C-alpha positions as CSV (number, residue, x, y, z in Angstrom):
1,M,124.3,-2.9,-103.3
2,N,121.6,-5.6,-103.6
3,T,118.3,-4.0,-104.6
4,S,116.2,-7.1,-105.0
5,P,113.1,-7.2,-102.8
6,T,113.1,-8.9,-99.3
7,F,110.4,-11.2,-98.2
8,P,109.7,-11.9,-94.5
9,A,111.1,-15.1,-93.2
10,F,108.4,-17.3,-91.4
11,L,108.4,-20.8,-89.7
12,P,107.7,-23.8,-91.8
13,S,104.3,-25.4,-90.8
14,H,103.0,-29.1,-91.0
15,H,99.7,-30.7,-90.8
16,N,99.2,-34.3,-89.5
17,L,97.2,-35.9,-92.3
18,W,95.8,-38.5,-90.0
19,V,94.7,-35.7,-87.8
20,V,93.2,-33.9,-90.6
21,A,91.2,-36.9,-91.7
22,A,89.9,-37.2,-88.0
23,S,88.8,-33.5,-88.0
24,L,87.0,-34.0,-91.4
25,L,85.2,-37.1,-89.8
26,L,84.3,-35.1,-86.7
27,A,82.8,-32.3,-89.1
28,T,80.9,-34.6,-91.1
29,L,79.4,-36.5,-88.0
30,A,78.7,-33.2,-86.3
31,S,76.6,-32.0,-89.4
32,Y,74.8,-35.3,-89.6
33,V,73.8,-35.0,-86.0
34,A,72.9,-31.3,-86.7
35,L,70.6,-32.4,-89.4
36,D,68.9,-34.9,-87.5
37,L,68.4,-32.6,-84.5
38,S,67.1,-29.8,-86.8
39,R,64.1,-32.1,-87.6
40,R,63.6,-33.1,-83.8
41,V,63.8,-29.4,-82.8
42,R,61.2,-28.6,-85.6
43,H,58.8,-31.2,-84.7
44,A,59.0,-30.7,-81.0
45,S,57.0,-28.0,-79.0
46,G,56.9,-26.6,-75.5
47,R,59.4,-27.8,-73.1
48,P,60.8,-30.7,-75.4
49,H,61.4,-28.1,-78.0
50,L,63.7,-26.1,-75.6
51,L,65.2,-29.3,-74.3
52,W,66.2,-30.6,-77.8
53,W,67.2,-27.1,-78.7
54,G,69.9,-27.1,-75.8
55,I,71.0,-30.6,-76.4
56,G,71.5,-30.1,-80.0
57,S,73.3,-26.8,-79.6
58,F,75.5,-28.1,-77.2
59,A,76.3,-31.4,-79.3
60,M,76.6,-29.7,-82.5
61,G,78.7,-26.6,-81.4
62,T,80.9,-29.1,-79.3
63,G,81.3,-31.4,-82.6
64,I,82.1,-28.3,-84.8
65,W,84.6,-27.0,-82.0
66,A,86.3,-30.4,-81.8
67,M,86.9,-30.5,-85.4
68,H,88.6,-27.0,-85.0
69,F,90.6,-28.2,-81.9
70,V,91.6,-31.4,-83.3
71,G,92.9,-29.6,-86.6
72,M,94.8,-27.2,-84.2
73,L,96.2,-30.1,-82.4
74,G,97.3,-31.7,-85.7
75,F,99.1,-28.4,-86.8
76,S,102.9,-28.3,-85.7
77,L,105.8,-25.7,-85.9
78,P,109.5,-26.3,-85.5
79,I,108.8,-24.8,-81.8
80,A,107.1,-26.1,-78.9
81,L,103.2,-25.2,-79.0
82,G,100.4,-25.0,-76.6
83,F,97.0,-23.6,-76.3
84,S,95.5,-21.3,-73.5
85,G,92.6,-23.0,-71.5
86,A,90.7,-19.7,-71.2
87,M,90.8,-18.7,-74.9
88,T,90.0,-22.4,-75.9
89,L,86.9,-22.4,-73.7
90,T,85.8,-19.0,-75.2
91,S,86.2,-20.5,-78.6
92,W,84.0,-23.5,-77.7
93,V,81.4,-21.1,-76.3
94,A,81.6,-19.3,-79.6
95,G,81.0,-22.7,-81.6
96,V,77.9,-23.6,-79.3
97,T,76.4,-20.1,-79.8
98,A,76.8,-20.3,-83.6
99,S,75.1,-23.9,-83.5
100,G,72.3,-22.4,-81.3
101,I,71.5,-19.8,-83.9
102,A,71.4,-22.4,-86.6
103,L,68.9,-24.7,-84.9
104,W,66.7,-21.9,-83.7
105,V,66.1,-20.8,-87.0
106,A,65.8,-24.2,-88.3
107,S,63.0,-24.9,-85.7
108,E,60.7,-22.6,-87.5
109,A,58.4,-24.4,-90.0
110,D,59.2,-22.0,-92.8
111,Y,61.7,-19.2,-93.2
112,G,62.5,-17.0,-96.2
113,L,66.0,-15.6,-97.8
114,R,66.0,-12.5,-95.6
115,R,66.1,-14.7,-92.5
116,I,68.6,-17.0,-94.0
117,A,70.7,-14.2,-94.8
118,I,70.7,-12.6,-91.5
119,A,71.1,-15.8,-89.7
120,S,74.0,-17.0,-91.8
121,L,75.8,-13.9,-91.1
122,A,75.4,-14.4,-87.4
123,M,76.5,-18.2,-87.6
124,A,79.4,-17.3,-89.8
125,V,80.5,-14.7,-87.1
126,G,80.1,-17.4,-84.5
127,I,82.1,-20.0,-86.4
128,C,84.9,-17.7,-87.7
129,G,85.0,-16.1,-84.2
130,M,85.5,-19.7,-82.8
131,H,88.2,-20.4,-85.4
132,Y,90.1,-17.1,-84.8
133,I,89.5,-17.1,-81.0
134,G,90.8,-20.6,-80.9
135,M,94.1,-19.4,-82.9
136,A,94.5,-16.6,-80.5
137,A,94.9,-19.4,-77.9
138,L,98.2,-19.8,-79.2
139,D,99.9,-17.2,-77.3
140,M,102.7,-16.3,-79.8
141,S,105.4,-13.6,-79.4
142,P,105.7,-11.9,-81.9
143,P,102.1,-12.2,-82.9
144,I,100.8,-14.3,-85.7
145,V,101.1,-12.3,-89.1
146,W,97.6,-12.8,-91.0
147,H,97.5,-12.8,-94.8
148,M,94.3,-10.8,-95.0
149,P,93.0,-11.8,-98.4
150,T,93.1,-15.4,-97.2
151,V,91.4,-14.3,-94.0
152,V,88.6,-12.8,-96.0
153,L,88.4,-15.9,-98.2
154,S,87.8,-18.1,-94.9
155,L,85.1,-15.5,-93.6
156,L,83.4,-15.9,-97.2
157,I,83.8,-19.9,-96.8
158,G,82.2,-19.5,-93.3
159,L,79.3,-17.4,-94.5
160,G,78.6,-19.6,-97.5
161,A,78.9,-22.8,-95.2
162,S,76.3,-21.4,-92.8
163,A,73.8,-20.4,-95.5
164,A,74.3,-23.8,-96.9
165,A,73.7,-25.3,-93.7
166,L,70.2,-23.5,-93.1
167,V,69.0,-24.2,-96.8
168,I,69.8,-27.9,-96.4
169,F,67.7,-27.6,-92.8
170,K,64.9,-26.1,-94.6
171,Q,65.0,-28.7,-97.5
172,L,65.3,-31.6,-95.2
173,G,61.8,-31.3,-94.0
174,G,60.3,-31.9,-97.5
175,V,62.5,-34.9,-98.4
176,N,60.8,-38.3,-98.7
177,S,61.4,-40.6,-95.7
178,A,62.6,-43.3,-97.9
179,H,65.5,-41.0,-99.0
180,R,65.8,-38.9,-96.1
181,V,69.0,-40.9,-94.8
182,A,70.9,-40.8,-98.1
183,F,70.2,-37.1,-98.6
184,Q,70.9,-36.3,-94.7
185,L,74.5,-38.2,-95.3
186,L,75.3,-36.6,-98.5
187,A,74.4,-33.1,-96.9
188,A,76.6,-33.9,-94.0
189,V,79.7,-34.8,-96.1
190,V,79.2,-31.3,-97.9
191,M,78.8,-29.5,-94.8
192,G,81.7,-31.1,-93.1
193,I,83.8,-30.3,-96.2
194,A,82.8,-26.7,-96.0
195,I,83.4,-26.4,-92.2
196,C,86.9,-27.9,-92.7
197,G,87.5,-25.7,-95.7
198,M,86.9,-22.7,-93.7
199,H,89.1,-23.9,-90.7
200,Y,92.0,-25.0,-93.0
201,T,91.8,-21.8,-95.2
202,G,92.0,-20.0,-92.0
203,M,95.0,-21.7,-90.8
204,A,96.9,-21.1,-94.2
205,A,96.2,-17.5,-93.5
206,A,98.4,-17.5,-90.3
207,N,102.2,-17.1,-90.7
208,F,104.7,-17.2,-87.8
209,P,108.0,-15.3,-88.0
210,L,111.1,-17.2,-87.5
211,D,111.8,-15.7,-84.0
212,S,108.4,-16.7,-82.8
213,V,108.0,-18.1,-79.4
214,C,104.8,-19.8,-77.9
215,R,104.2,-18.3,-74.5
216,S,101.6,-21.0,-73.9
217,A,103.5,-23.9,-74.7
218,G,103.2,-25.5,-71.3
219,D,99.4,-25.5,-71.7
220,L,96.9,-27.9,-73.8
221,Y,98.9,-29.9,-76.3
222,G,99.9,-33.3,-77.4
223,S,98.8,-36.5,-79.2
224,G,97.1,-37.8,-76.0
225,L,94.9,-34.8,-75.8
226,T,94.1,-35.3,-79.5
227,A,93.0,-38.9,-78.8
228,I,90.9,-37.8,-75.8
229,V,89.1,-34.9,-77.7
230,V,88.4,-37.2,-80.7
231,M,87.0,-39.9,-78.6
232,A,85.0,-37.6,-76.2
233,S,83.5,-35.6,-79.0
234,G,82.8,-38.6,-81.0
235,L,81.0,-40.5,-78.2
236,L,79.1,-37.3,-77.5
237,L,77.9,-36.8,-80.9
238,L,77.1,-40.5,-81.5
239,G,75.3,-40.6,-78.1
240,T,73.0,-37.6,-79.0
241,L,72.6,-39.2,-82.5
242,F,71.4,-42.5,-80.8
243,T,69.2,-40.6,-78.2
244,S,67.7,-38.7,-81.2
245,I,66.9,-41.7,-83.2
246,L,65.7,-43.5,-80.1
247,E,63.2,-40.6,-79.2
248,S,62.1,-40.6,-83.1
249,R,61.3,-44.3,-82.8
250,L,59.3,-44.0,-79.5
251,Q,57.5,-41.1,-81.0
252,Q,56.5,-43.2,-84.1
253,V,55.3,-45.9,-81.8
254,A,53.3,-43.4,-79.8
255,R,51.9,-42.1,-83.0
256,R,51.0,-45.5,-84.0
257,L,49.5,-46.3,-80.7
258,S,47.7,-43.0,-80.8
259,R,46.4,-43.7,-84.3
260,S,45.2,-47.1,-83.2
261,L,43.4,-45.8,-80.1
262,E,41.7,-43.2,-82.2
263,E,40.7,-45.7,-84.8
264,A,39.3,-48.0,-81.9
265,N,37.6,-45.0,-80.2
266,V,36.0,-44.0,-83.6
267,E,34.9,-47.8,-84.0
268,L,33.6,-48.1,-80.4
269,T,31.8,-44.6,-80.8
270,E,30.1,-46.0,-84.0
271,A,29.2,-49.1,-82.4
272,N,27.8,-47.3,-79.2
273,R,25.9,-45.0,-81.6
274,E,24.5,-48.2,-83.5
275,L,23.7,-49.9,-80.1
276,Q,21.9,-46.6,-79.2
277,K,19.7,-46.6,-82.4
278,R,19.0,-50.1,-82.1
279,A,17.8,-49.5,-78.4
280,F,15.7,-46.8,-79.3
281,T,14.4,-47.3,-82.8
282,D,12.7,-50.3,-84.5
283,A,15.0,-52.0,-86.8
284,L,12.7,-52.9,-89.4
285,T,10.9,-49.6,-90.0
286,G,13.4,-46.9,-88.4
287,L,10.5,-45.5,-86.1
288,P,11.0,-45.2,-82.4
289,N,10.4,-48.3,-80.4
290,R,8.5,-48.6,-77.1
291,V,11.2,-47.4,-74.9
292,L,11.6,-44.2,-76.9
293,F,8.0,-43.7,-77.2
294,E,7.5,-43.9,-73.3
295,D,10.4,-41.5,-72.7
296,R,8.7,-38.9,-75.3
297,L,5.3,-39.5,-73.5
298,R,6.9,-38.9,-70.3
299,H,8.5,-35.6,-71.5
300,A,5.1,-34.6,-73.1
301,L,3.1,-35.1,-69.9
302,L,5.7,-32.9,-68.1
303,R,5.3,-30.2,-70.6
304,M,1.6,-30.4,-70.6
305,E,1.6,-30.1,-66.8
306,R,4.1,-27.0,-67.0
307,A,1.8,-25.5,-69.7
308,N,-1.6,-26.1,-67.8
309,Q,-0.2,-24.5,-64.6
310,L,0.0,-21.4,-66.7
311,Q,-3.5,-21.6,-67.6
312,V,-3.0,-22.8,-71.0
313,E,-5.2,-25.7,-71.7
314,E,-3.3,-28.5,-73.5
315,R,-4.0,-32.0,-74.0
316,I,-2.2,-34.9,-75.5
317,A,-3.7,-38.0,-77.3
318,V,-2.3,-41.5,-77.6
319,L,-3.5,-43.6,-80.6
320,F,-2.9,-47.3,-80.4
321,V,-3.0,-48.6,-84.3
322,D,-3.3,-52.4,-84.9
323,L,-3.3,-53.5,-88.7
324,D,-6.2,-55.7,-89.6
325,G,-5.6,-58.6,-91.8
326,F,-1.9,-58.4,-91.8
327,K,-1.3,-62.0,-90.3
328,P,-3.0,-63.7,-93.3
329,I,-0.9,-61.7,-95.7
330,N,2.4,-62.4,-93.8
331,D,1.4,-66.1,-93.6
332,S,0.4,-66.5,-97.3
333,F,3.1,-64.2,-98.9
334,G,6.0,-64.7,-96.5
335,H,7.8,-62.5,-93.9
336,A,9.5,-60.4,-96.9
337,A,6.0,-59.2,-97.9
338,G,4.8,-58.7,-94.4
339,D,8.0,-56.6,-93.8
340,Q,7.4,-54.6,-97.0
341,I,3.8,-53.8,-95.8
342,L,5.1,-52.9,-92.2
343,R,7.7,-50.4,-93.7
344,A,5.0,-48.8,-96.1
345,A,2.5,-48.5,-93.3
346,A,5.1,-46.8,-90.9
347,E,5.9,-44.5,-93.9
348,R,2.2,-43.6,-94.3
349,L,1.7,-43.0,-90.6
350,A,4.6,-40.6,-90.4
351,N,3.2,-38.8,-93.3
352,T,-0.1,-38.1,-91.6
353,T,1.2,-36.8,-88.5
354,R,3.1,-33.5,-87.7
355,E,6.7,-33.1,-87.2
356,S,6.0,-32.6,-83.2
357,D,4.2,-35.9,-83.1
358,T,5.7,-39.2,-82.5
359,V,5.0,-42.5,-84.4
360,A,6.3,-45.6,-82.9
361,R,6.3,-49.4,-83.8
362,I,6.0,-51.4,-80.7
363,G,6.0,-54.9,-82.1
364,G,4.5,-57.0,-84.7
365,D,1.7,-55.0,-86.4
366,E,1.2,-52.5,-83.7
367,F,1.8,-48.7,-83.7
368,L,1.4,-45.9,-81.4
369,L,0.9,-42.3,-82.2
370,L,1.6,-39.6,-79.8
371,L,-0.1,-36.2,-80.7
372,E,0.6,-33.2,-78.6
373,G,-1.2,-29.9,-78.3
374,V,-4.7,-31.6,-78.8
375,H,-7.6,-29.4,-78.1
376,D,-10.4,-31.9,-78.1
377,R,-12.0,-35.1,-79.1
378,A,-12.9,-33.8,-82.6
379,E,-9.3,-33.2,-83.5
380,C,-8.4,-36.9,-82.2
381,A,-11.0,-38.1,-84.5
382,Q,-9.6,-36.3,-87.7
383,A,-6.2,-37.6,-86.9
384,A,-7.8,-41.1,-86.8
385,N,-9.6,-40.5,-90.0
386,R,-6.5,-39.6,-91.7
387,V,-4.8,-42.7,-90.5
388,L,-7.7,-44.9,-91.7
389,R,-7.8,-43.4,-95.1
390,A,-3.8,-43.8,-95.6
391,L,-3.8,-47.1,-94.5
392,S,-6.7,-48.3,-96.5
393,E,-5.1,-47.4,-99.7
394,P,-3.8,-50.7,-101.4
395,F,0.0,-51.8,-100.9
396,S,2.1,-52.8,-103.9
397,V,3.7,-56.1,-102.8
398,L,5.4,-58.7,-105.2
399,G,3.6,-57.2,-108.0
400,K,0.2,-57.4,-106.4
401,Q,-2.1,-54.8,-104.9
402,L,-3.0,-56.2,-101.4
403,Q,-5.6,-54.4,-99.1
404,I,-5.5,-54.1,-95.3
405,A,-7.2,-52.0,-92.8
406,C,-6.5,-51.1,-89.1
407,S,-8.2,-50.7,-85.6
408,I,-7.6,-47.5,-83.7
409,G,-7.8,-47.0,-79.9
410,I,-7.7,-43.3,-78.8
411,V,-7.1,-41.8,-75.3
412,L,-7.1,-38.2,-74.5
413,H,-5.4,-37.1,-71.4
414,P,-6.2,-35.5,-68.9
415,E,-9.9,-36.5,-69.4
416,Q,-9.6,-40.1,-70.3
417,G,-7.1,-41.9,-68.0
418,E,-4.3,-41.7,-65.6
419,P,-0.7,-40.9,-67.0
420,D,0.6,-44.1,-66.4
421,K,-2.3,-46.0,-68.0
422,L,-2.5,-44.2,-71.3
423,V,-1.0,-46.9,-73.7
424,A,-3.0,-49.5,-71.7
425,N,-6.2,-47.7,-72.0
426,A,-5.7,-46.9,-75.9
427,D,-5.0,-50.8,-76.1
428,A,-8.1,-51.6,-74.7
429,A,-10.1,-49.1,-77.1
430,M,-8.3,-50.7,-79.9
431,Y,-9.6,-54.1,-79.0
432,E,-13.2,-52.4,-78.6
433,A,-12.5,-51.3,-82.2
434,K,-11.5,-54.8,-83.3
435,R,-14.5,-56.4,-81.7
436,G,-16.7,-54.2,-83.7
437,G,-15.2,-55.4,-87.1
438,G,-12.1,-53.4,-87.4
439,G,-11.6,-50.6,-89.9
440,N,-12.6,-48.2,-87.3
441,Y,-11.6,-46.1,-84.4
442,V,-13.0,-46.1,-80.9
443,M,-12.4,-43.4,-78.1
444,F,-11.5,-45.1,-74.6
445,E,-14.4,-45.1,-72.1
446,S,-13.9,-46.2,-68.4
447,H,-15.8,-49.5,-68.8
448,M,-13.0,-50.7,-71.4
449,G,-10.4,-51.2,-68.6
450,A,-8.9,-54.5,-68.1
451,D,-11.1,-57.3,-66.8
452,V,-10.5,-57.3,-63.2
453,A,-11.9,-60.6,-62.5
454,K,-9.5,-62.1,-65.1
455,Q,-6.5,-60.5,-63.6
456,L,-7.4,-61.6,-60.1
457,Q,-7.6,-65.1,-61.5
458,L,-4.4,-65.2,-63.0
459,Q,-2.9,-63.6,-59.8
460,S,-4.5,-66.4,-57.7
461,D,-3.1,-69.0,-60.4
462,L,0.4,-67.8,-60.1
463,R,0.3,-67.5,-56.3
464,R,-0.9,-71.1,-56.0
465,A,1.7,-72.2,-58.8
466,V,4.5,-71.3,-56.6
467,E,3.1,-73.1,-53.5
468,L,2.0,-76.3,-55.6
469,K,5.4,-76.5,-57.4
470,Q,3.8,-76.0,-60.9
471,F,6.9,-74.7,-62.2
472,E,9.7,-76.5,-64.0
473,L,13.3,-75.6,-65.4
474,Y,14.1,-76.2,-68.7
475,Y,17.8,-76.2,-69.8
476,Q,19.2,-74.7,-73.0
477,P,22.8,-75.9,-73.8
478,K,25.6,-73.2,-74.4
479,I,28.3,-74.5,-77.0
480,N,32.1,-73.5,-76.5
481,G,33.4,-71.8,-79.7
482,V,36.8,-73.4,-79.2
483,G,36.2,-77.3,-79.3
484,D,32.6,-77.2,-79.9
485,K,32.0,-78.6,-76.2
486,L,29.1,-78.2,-74.1
487,S,30.2,-75.3,-71.5
488,G,27.1,-74.7,-69.6
489,V,23.2,-74.3,-69.7
490,E,20.7,-71.5,-69.2
491,A,17.8,-72.3,-66.9
492,L,14.4,-71.2,-68.4
493,V,11.3,-71.5,-66.4
494,R,8.1,-73.1,-67.6
495,W,4.5,-73.3,-66.0
496,N,2.7,-76.5,-66.0
497,H,-1.0,-74.7,-65.8
498,P,-3.5,-77.4,-65.0
499,Q,-5.9,-76.1,-67.5
500,H,-3.6,-74.3,-70.1
501,G,-0.7,-76.9,-70.2
502,L,2.9,-75.6,-70.5
503,I,3.2,-72.0,-70.6
504,G,6.2,-70.1,-71.6
505,P,7.8,-67.3,-69.4
506,T,6.7,-64.6,-72.0
507,E,3.1,-65.1,-70.8
508,F,3.5,-65.0,-67.1
509,I,6.8,-63.2,-65.9
510,G,5.2,-59.8,-66.6
511,L,2.1,-60.7,-64.5
512,A,4.6,-62.0,-61.6
513,E,6.4,-58.8,-61.7
514,R,3.2,-56.9,-61.8
515,F,1.5,-58.8,-58.9
516,G,4.8,-58.8,-56.7
517,L,5.3,-62.6,-57.0
518,I,8.6,-62.5,-59.0
519,V,10.6,-62.6,-56.0
520,R,9.2,-65.7,-54.7
521,L,9.4,-67.2,-58.2
522,G,13.0,-66.1,-58.5
523,D,14.0,-67.6,-55.3
524,W,12.4,-70.9,-56.4
525,I,14.2,-70.9,-59.7
526,L,17.6,-70.1,-57.9
527,D,17.1,-72.9,-55.4
528,E,16.0,-75.4,-58.1
529,A,18.9,-74.5,-60.3
530,C,21.3,-75.2,-57.3
531,R,19.5,-78.5,-56.5
532,Q,19.9,-79.7,-60.2
533,I,23.5,-78.3,-60.3
534,A,24.1,-80.7,-57.0
535,Q,22.3,-83.7,-58.5
536,W,24.3,-83.4,-61.9
537,R,27.5,-83.2,-59.8
538,S,26.6,-86.3,-57.8
539,Q,26.3,-88.1,-61.1
540,G,29.7,-86.9,-62.2
541,T,28.7,-84.0,-64.3
542,W,29.9,-80.6,-63.5
543,M,27.5,-78.3,-65.2
544,C,27.6,-74.4,-65.0
545,V,23.9,-73.2,-64.9
546,A,22.8,-69.4,-65.8
547,V,19.8,-68.3,-64.1
548,N,18.1,-65.0,-65.0
549,L,17.5,-62.3,-62.4
550,S,14.8,-59.5,-62.3
551,V,15.0,-56.1,-61.2
552,M,12.9,-56.8,-58.1
553,Q,15.4,-59.4,-56.9
554,L,18.3,-56.9,-57.4
555,R,16.6,-54.4,-55.2
556,E,16.0,-57.1,-52.4
557,I,18.5,-56.1,-49.6
558,D,19.3,-59.5,-48.6
559,F,19.3,-61.2,-52.1
560,V,23.1,-61.9,-52.0
561,A,22.6,-63.6,-48.6
562,R,19.9,-65.9,-50.1
563,V,22.2,-66.8,-53.0
564,E,24.7,-67.9,-50.4
565,Q,22.1,-69.9,-48.6
566,A,20.9,-71.5,-51.7
567,L,24.7,-72.7,-52.6
568,A,25.5,-73.9,-49.1
569,R,22.2,-75.6,-48.7
570,H,23.0,-77.7,-51.7
571,D,26.7,-77.8,-51.1
572,I,27.8,-76.5,-54.6
573,P,30.7,-74.2,-55.8
574,A,29.6,-70.6,-56.4
575,A,31.6,-70.8,-59.8
576,L,28.9,-73.3,-61.1
577,L,26.3,-70.6,-60.9
578,L,26.0,-67.8,-63.3
579,C,23.5,-64.9,-62.8
580,E,22.1,-63.2,-65.8
581,I,20.5,-59.8,-66.0
582,T,19.2,-58.0,-69.0
583,E,21.0,-54.8,-70.0
584,S,17.9,-52.6,-69.7
585,V,17.0,-54.0,-66.2
586,A,20.7,-53.4,-65.2
587,M,20.6,-49.8,-66.4
588,E,17.1,-49.2,-64.9
589,D,18.7,-49.0,-61.2
590,I,22.5,-48.8,-61.8
591,K,23.3,-48.5,-58.3
592,A,21.4,-51.5,-57.1
593,T,22.7,-53.5,-59.9
594,Q,26.2,-52.6,-59.1
595,R,25.6,-53.4,-55.5
596,T,24.2,-56.7,-55.9
597,F,26.8,-57.5,-58.7
598,E,29.6,-56.6,-56.3
599,G,28.1,-58.7,-53.6
600,L,27.6,-61.7,-55.9
601,A,31.2,-61.3,-57.2
602,R,32.6,-61.4,-53.6
603,V,30.7,-64.7,-53.1
604,G,32.2,-66.2,-56.3
605,V,29.2,-66.3,-58.5
606,F,29.8,-65.5,-62.3
607,L,27.7,-62.5,-63.7
608,S,26.5,-61.8,-67.1
609,I,24.7,-59.0,-69.0
610,D,21.9,-60.6,-70.9
611,D,20.4,-59.2,-74.3
612,F,23.4,-56.8,-74.6
613,G,22.6,-54.0,-77.2
614,T,18.7,-53.8,-76.5
615,G,18.9,-51.5,-73.5
616,Y,19.7,-47.9,-73.5
617,S,22.9,-47.8,-71.6
618,S,26.2,-46.3,-72.7
619,L,29.2,-48.5,-73.0
620,S,30.8,-46.7,-70.0
621,H,28.3,-48.3,-67.7
622,L,29.6,-51.8,-68.8
623,R,32.8,-50.8,-67.0
624,K,31.1,-50.1,-63.6
625,L,29.6,-53.6,-63.2
626,P,32.0,-56.5,-62.3
627,A,30.4,-58.8,-64.9
628,R,32.4,-61.6,-66.5
629,Q,30.4,-62.2,-69.6
630,V,28.0,-60.3,-72.1
631,K,25.4,-62.0,-74.3
632,I,24.6,-60.6,-77.6
633,D,21.0,-60.3,-78.3
634,R,19.3,-62.6,-80.8
635,S,18.1,-59.8,-82.9
636,F,21.6,-58.9,-83.7
637,V,22.5,-62.5,-84.5
638,Q,19.4,-62.9,-86.8
639,D,20.6,-60.1,-89.0
640,L,24.2,-61.2,-89.4
641,Q,23.9,-63.1,-92.7
642,V,22.0,-60.2,-94.6
643,K,23.0,-56.9,-92.9
644,E,26.6,-55.7,-92.7
645,D,25.9,-53.3,-90.1
646,A,24.8,-56.0,-87.9
647,R,28.1,-57.8,-88.5
648,A,30.1,-54.7,-87.9
649,V,28.1,-54.1,-84.3
650,V,28.6,-57.6,-83.4
651,D,32.2,-57.7,-84.2
652,A,32.7,-54.3,-82.4
653,V,31.0,-55.6,-79.2
654,I,33.1,-58.8,-79.1
655,R,36.4,-57.0,-79.6
656,L,35.1,-54.5,-77.0
657,A,34.2,-57.3,-74.4
658,H,37.4,-59.0,-75.0
659,A,39.3,-55.8,-74.5
660,L,37.4,-55.6,-71.1
661,G,38.4,-59.2,-70.4
662,L,34.8,-60.4,-70.8
663,S,33.6,-63.5,-72.5
664,V,30.9,-63.3,-75.1
665,V,27.8,-65.6,-75.6
666,A,25.6,-65.1,-78.7
667,E,22.0,-66.3,-78.5
668,G,19.5,-67.2,-81.0
669,V,22.0,-69.1,-83.3
670,E,19.8,-71.0,-85.8
671,N,21.8,-71.9,-88.7
672,E,25.3,-72.9,-89.5
673,A,26.0,-69.7,-91.3
674,Q,25.4,-67.5,-88.2
675,R,27.5,-70.0,-86.4
676,D,30.4,-69.8,-88.7
677,I,30.2,-65.9,-88.8
678,L,30.3,-65.6,-85.1
679,L,33.2,-68.0,-84.7
680,A,35.0,-66.1,-87.2
681,M,34.6,-63.0,-85.0
682,G,36.0,-64.8,-81.9
683,C,32.8,-65.4,-80.2
684,D,33.3,-67.6,-77.0
685,E,30.0,-69.5,-76.6
686,L,27.0,-70.0,-78.9
687,Q,23.3,-70.9,-77.7
688,G,20.3,-71.5,-80.0
689,F,18.0,-73.8,-81.9
690,L,20.9,-74.8,-84.2
691,F,22.3,-76.9,-81.1
692,S,19.2,-77.7,-79.2
693,R,15.9,-76.4,-77.7
694,P,15.4,-75.9,-74.2
695,L,15.2,-79.4,-72.6
696,P,14.2,-80.9,-69.2
697,A,16.9,-81.9,-67.1
698,G,16.6,-85.5,-67.8
699,D,16.3,-85.0,-71.4
700,L,19.5,-82.8,-71.3
701,L,21.7,-85.6,-70.2
702,E,20.4,-87.9,-72.8
703,W,21.1,-85.1,-75.5
704,F,24.7,-84.7,-74.1
705,S,25.1,-88.4,-74.2
706,R,24.0,-89.0,-77.7
707,R,26.0,-85.9,-78.8
708,E,29.1,-87.5,-77.3
709,A,28.5,-90.8,-78.7
710,S,27.8,-89.4,-82.2
711,G,30.9,-87.0,-82.2
712,D,28.7,-84.3,-83.3
713,H,31.1,-81.6,-81.9
């Protein structure tokens, strides 16, 4: 009798090596896609986070399941095989579930060993469940005989592969972007080998008795199915990877655009802040300017009015300070010395006042002091004496000790003047102090008011000047930044006074506005500019002419109609007329400005914001006006060579204007260095004494002919 041990007989099995290679490739691709999606899920938030988690779980789970199923399809026995559809679907669900757990853990910014251990166990259960449920899809009779040590080994491999995947997910976030692809590829190969190792170890644990029959032999099986699963899952994984990469690139572009917009916003904010600073402060001394002083004076008057309603007797005082002897020093020692004295004087004035008071420089060597909470004239006199003593101390300039003095006019409100005349009354008192020899102060008295007879004479002269056509337009050329050609002119009015000769606009425009003559004068300027455009046009010269508007004209209801009439009367195209309005005037009545600008735009007249940067508008107002051009104020241009902040502001304004589709003109260009800086910044047009002073119409054509003949462009 043979007593040697007997071993159960099993069917021989075979694996198609090409299919094994395909399953390894699928496992590696699925791992690479999973690593890429782990970063996408981690960086997303809200709905995109859930969307990427869902897509990632589906794609990763399908890829791992496809590796398993393809490996199963590459397995053969000497009998017919097939896989149950229901069990195969259940194994796919297990693979997707395991992938969902992995990506959910990977979405956290940081996770420790305890979480890795728990998640790895859950993932291993899912992956191993996918494999053994898939094996159960082979409905064998008798059942598969499992070699338990090998089964346990496959479970351990699955657990190790899951833990390794989570650790790699965690480490991937800290990898430098330059080495991320190489690291991700290497990690994907390692993960793919681990997943395949688990699968084929599990397959090796399965034994099939010799009398085995596959009851699901008529179900899923065949080389055609293998090809379909490989191609479909490969396309799914590649499509998911492509979508992930594309979304990543779009996010990078969006981040770059966001950074660019943030940087531009910072620059524009800084430019706006600088413009606001320049609008409200004196550039030389840093003190408040007239605009800010008048604003504070208005608020001080309101506070005083409220306090006096409560039976609290309060007064405010305005001191007008003018430096005596400043002009000779400025002329003798130069503007640098004069600027040094002005800065030192500003500092001394600030030191003589309280924090609640305001010291402002309103131009030249003139300063204003606003004192709140003043009780009587004696307190005003004490403040004036402090100023006199402070400014009488010698100034050290260029190694020399220079002495000046000052004249001070004082007005105390409410006793000495109406609220809207406080500065004028203080000015009148200051001139009384000057007439008394200077170096002193004078309190305002009613007889110091403006000379009424003189004002009436000026009013009469202005009214007759319009009737007698004593005004004349001069034209200053504007040069195109590209090509150095003449691009147009600005019309500037002059008054041919019978006694005083040629008078510039700064001396009479204010009077015209005060006496209500500015509208008539503005209509004459507009009509004369149109007449000159027509005359030049008849001579073969098409010239765009800019005229300046006043706030009074803007408020005229029929102003746009009068412009249309002037254009029709002289039969000229609207495009040859450009209307300019200063920023401060435009912002004084933004609604009237916008209404008029929109009406002129409908007519076809070009519109420009003049002296941009000197008013007190915010940049947002610019978008409300249908302007086509902004003109940078000469105060910015003058500082281009010496002040970096001036260059930064001008550069920001030019770029802002261009971004809004506006052209830019720089006025006050006096030398080639300023021209070169502006051209380098992309300024569209230049205007200033470097090219020409304002000229009569006849002289302008001669200047243009000489310029063309000499080739000086």
